[in-house]
Each structure stands twice: as structure tokens, then as C-alpha cells.
C-alpha positions, 0 to 999 in steps of 0.5 A, spaced: 499 499 499 502 507 498 499 512 502 500 520 502 499 525 508 501 532 509 505 533 516 507 540 519 512 540 524 512 546 528 517 545 534 523 541 536 519 536 540 515 535 534 521 534 529 524 529 534 518 525 535 517 525 527 524 522 526 523 517 532 517 514 529 519 514 522 526 510 525 521 505 528 517 504 523 517 498 517 514 502 512 519 506 507 518 513 508 519 519 503 519 526 505 518 532 500 518 539 502 516 542 495 523 541 492 527 536 495 525 528 496 529 525 502 528 518 506 524 520 512 528 515 516 534 520 515 536 525 521 541 528 516 536 528 510 530 531 514 534 536 517 536 539 510 529 540 509 525 546 511 522 543 517 517 549 518 513 548 512 508 543 511 511 536 508 508 531 503 510 524 506 509 518 502 509 511 506 509 505 503 508 498 506 503 494 509 497 497 510 496 496 518 503 499 519 501 505 514 495 505 518 499 505 525 504 510 523 499 515 521 495 514 527 501 516 531 502 522 527 495 524 528 496 523 536 502 527 536 498 533 532 503 532 526 497 531 520 495 537 516 487 537 514 486 535 507 
């Protein structure tokens, strides 16, 4: 399954939480800030983006794992309304 969501990282704690959730996930995670695509599990890659603008996140993997990760994003108030 492939699912696309938009996230917003408004503070340092949300950035840290986003990186931690992605690192623990078995999903493939691609993040785009409008110009660049990076691996959502790469701390260095994420820090190279403008993290204070909305990010497009593509999740690829098992349906249940994607759903769990999206729910985690929602719990930590990272998801933007579509």
C-alpha cells in the first residue's frame, strides 16, 4: 500500500518525535518539502529540509503499519487537515 499525508512540524519536540516514529517504522518513508525528496528515516536528510513548512510524506508498506504510523502522527498533532 502507498499513502500520502501532509505533516507540519512546528517545534523541536515535534521534529524529534517525527524522526523517532519514522526510525522505528518498517515502512518506507519519503519526505518532500516542495523541492527535495529525502528518506524520512534520515536525520541528516530531514534536517536539510525547511521543517517549518508543511511536508509531503509518502508511506509505503503494509496497510496496518501505515495506518499505525499515521495514527501516531495524528496523536502527536503532526497531520495537517486535507
